[in-house]
C-alpha positions as CSV (number, residue, x, y, z in Angstrom):
1,M,6.5,-15.4,4.3
2,N,2.8,-15.3,4.6
3,A,1.2,-12.8,6.7
4,D,-2.0,-11.4,7.9
5,T,-3.0,-8.0,7.7
6,T,-4.5,-8.1,12.0
7,E,-1.3,-9.0,12.6
8,L,0.6,-5.9,11.0
9,A,1.9,-4.4,14.2
10,K,3.5,-7.2,14.7
11,I,4.8,-7.9,11.7
12,A,5.7,-4.6,10.3
13,P,8.9,-4.5,12.7
14,R,10.1,-7.8,12.3
15,L,10.1,-7.0,8.2
16,K,13.0,-5.9,6.2
17,A,13.4,-4.3,2.7
18,G,13.7,-7.4,-0.1
19,D,11.3,-9.6,1.9
20,K,8.9,-11.3,0.1
21,V,5.2,-11.5,1.4
22,E,2.1,-12.8,0.6
23,L,-0.5,-10.8,1.9
24,S,-4.0,-12.0,3.7
25,G,-6.8,-10.3,5.5
26,Y,-8.9,-7.1,4.6
27,I,-7.3,-3.6,3.8
28,Y,-8.9,-0.8,1.7
29,T,-8.7,1.2,-1.4
30,G,-7.6,4.9,-2.3
31,R,-6.2,7.1,-4.4
32,D,-5.8,10.6,-4.6
33,A,-9.3,11.3,-4.9
34,A,-9.7,9.2,-1.8
35,H,-6.9,11.0,0.0
36,K,-8.1,14.8,-0.4
37,R,-11.4,13.6,1.2
38,F,-9.7,11.8,3.8
39,F,-7.9,15.6,4.4
40,Q,-11.1,17.3,4.2
41,L,-12.9,15.0,7.2
42,I,-9.9,15.2,9.1
43,N,-9.7,19.0,8.5
44,E,-13.2,18.8,9.9
45,W,-12.6,16.8,12.7
46,K,-14.7,14.1,11.2
47,K,-14.1,10.3,11.3
48,L,-12.4,8.6,8.0
49,P,-14.8,5.9,6.7
50,F,-12.6,3.7,8.0
51,P,-10.6,2.7,11.2
52,I,-7.4,3.8,10.5
53,D,-5.4,2.4,13.3
54,N,-3.3,-1.0,12.1
55,A,-5.0,-0.8,8.5
56,A,-3.4,-0.8,5.2
57,I,-4.6,1.2,2.3
58,Y,-4.0,-0.3,-1.7
59,Y,-3.4,2.4,-3.7
60,A,-5.6,1.0,-6.5
61,G,-8.4,1.8,-8.5
62,P,-10.2,-1.2,-9.4
63,T,-12.0,-1.9,-12.7
64,G,-15.2,-3.2,-12.9
65,T,-16.5,-6.4,-11.6
66,K,-16.1,-9.4,-14.1
67,K,-18.5,-12.3,-14.0
68,G,-17.2,-14.9,-11.3
69,M,-14.9,-12.6,-9.6
70,A,-15.2,-10.3,-6.5
71,I,-13.4,-7.6,-8.4
72,G,-12.1,-6.3,-11.4
73,S,-8.3,-5.6,-12.4
74,C,-7.1,-4.2,-9.3
75,G,-3.2,-3.1,-10.8
76,P,-1.2,-0.7,-8.2
77,T,-0.7,2.9,-8.6
78,T,1.9,5.2,-8.3
79,S,2.7,6.0,-4.3
80,G,4.3,9.5,-5.0
81,R,1.1,11.0,-5.3
82,M,-0.2,9.8,-1.9
83,D,3.0,11.2,-0.5
84,P,1.7,14.7,1.3
85,Y,-1.5,12.7,3.1
86,A,0.7,9.5,4.0
87,P,3.0,11.0,6.8
88,K,0.0,12.1,8.8
89,L,-2.3,9.2,8.0
90,L,1.0,6.8,9.6
91,D,0.9,9.3,12.4
92,M,-3.2,8.8,12.9
93,G,-2.2,4.6,12.9
94,L,-1.7,3.3,9.6
95,K,0.5,0.5,9.7
96,A,0.8,-0.4,6.1
97,M,1.0,0.6,2.5
98,I,0.6,-0.8,-1.2
99,G,1.5,0.6,-4.4
100,K,4.3,1.1,-6.8
101,G,7.3,3.2,-7.1
102,E,9.3,5.5,-4.7
103,R,8.4,7.7,-1.7
104,S,9.6,10.7,0.1
105,D,12.2,11.2,2.5
106,E,9.0,12.6,4.9
107,V,7.1,9.6,4.2
108,S,10.2,7.1,4.6
109,Q,10.9,9.1,8.0
110,A,6.7,8.4,8.7
111,I,7.4,4.5,8.2
112,I,10.2,4.8,10.4
113,R,8.4,6.7,13.4
114,N,5.6,4.5,13.2
115,E,6.8,1.4,12.9
116,A,4.4,0.6,9.9
117,V,5.9,-0.8,6.4
118,Y,5.4,0.3,2.6
119,F,4.7,-3.0,0.5
120,C,5.2,-2.8,-3.2
121,A,2.6,-5.3,-5.7
122,I,3.7,-5.6,-9.4
123,G,2.6,-2.6,-11.6
124,G,0.8,-4.1,-14.9
125,A,-0.4,-7.1,-13.2
126,G,-4.0,-6.2,-12.1
127,A,-5.5,-8.5,-13.9
128,L,-3.2,-11.4,-11.8
129,A,-3.5,-9.5,-9.0
130,C,-7.5,-9.3,-8.8
131,K,-7.5,-12.9,-8.9
132,C,-6.2,-13.0,-5.1
133,I,-9.3,-10.9,-4.1
134,E,-12.0,-12.6,-2.8
135,S,-14.3,-9.8,-1.7
136,C,-15.2,-6.0,-2.8
137,E,-17.5,-3.6,-0.8
138,V,-17.3,0.4,-1.6
139,V,-17.4,1.7,1.7
140,A,-17.3,5.4,0.9
141,F,-17.1,7.9,-1.6
142,E,-19.3,5.9,-3.8
143,D,-19.9,8.8,-6.7
144,L,-16.1,8.6,-7.5
145,G,-16.6,5.8,-9.1
146,C,-13.3,3.0,-9.5
147,E,-11.1,5.2,-7.4
148,S,-13.8,5.1,-3.9
149,V,-12.5,3.7,-0.9
150,K,-13.0,-0.4,-1.1
151,K,-12.7,-2.8,1.3
152,I,-11.4,-5.8,-0.1
153,F,-10.7,-9.0,1.4
154,I,-7.0,-10.3,0.1
155,R,-5.3,-14.2,-0.1
156,N,-2.1,-14.2,-0.3
157,F,-1.3,-11.4,-1.9
158,P,2.2,-11.2,-3.7
159,L,4.0,-8.3,-2.1
160,I,7.7,-6.7,-1.4
161,V,8.9,-4.6,1.4
162,A,10.1,-1.6,0.1
163,I,10.5,0.5,2.6
164,D,11.4,-1.2,6.3
165,C,10.6,0.7,10.2
166,H,14.7,0.0,10.2
167,G,15.4,2.2,7.5
168,G,16.0,-0.4,4.8
169,N,14.9,1.0,1.2
170,L,15.0,-0.9,-1.7
171,F,14.5,2.0,-4.1
172,K,18.2,2.6,-2.9
173,T,19.9,-0.1,-1.7
174,G,18.8,-1.7,-5.2
175,R,19.9,1.4,-6.9
176,E,23.5,1.4,-5.2
177,A,23.4,-2.3,-5.5
178,Y,22.8,-1.6,-9.8
179,K,25.3,1.2,-10.0
180,R,28.0,-1.3,-8.4
181,H,27.2,-3.7,-10.9
182,I,27.6,-1.5,-13.7
183,I,31.2,0.2,-12.3
184,T,32.3,-4.0,-11.9
185,A,31.2,-5.0,-15.4
186,N,32.9,-1.5,-16.7
187,T,36.3,-2.6,-15.1
């Protein structure tokens, strides 16, 4: 399925865990250090450095720009490190998160509550992922280097829906399917 980031609010409720999506549009990068600063701003009743409503955050810290490219290697980081922050950001209007790895039950419940989605990107393929990125602009926290917040434009970025807003969770169903396969193979 092809999807546009401007349509995330409409698309997220239609997605199911396991769906393959090629996402295009603007998203923002942000990792641990940026999320800590987001919460400093929130706690001080200040505005976030990008519009959170219907936004997508890619948990990535891209490397320096390569010649002829908009960005360097840009693979996903482990999403669980952002779990303390994700429910609040989802409640504030965040519509999608992109990363790798499982999420906590609190994050899963916030995804359901807010009709959002968690996408997984292919880990270890950052050099390939950067080929889907057409532009990159630092929008906040430049002093954080690769962990600064960047606004990037992606085209046909390959993703898998890992957690949907209906309670579907690829990590749980995948693990159960694997166990059934092992049991069947051993009998």
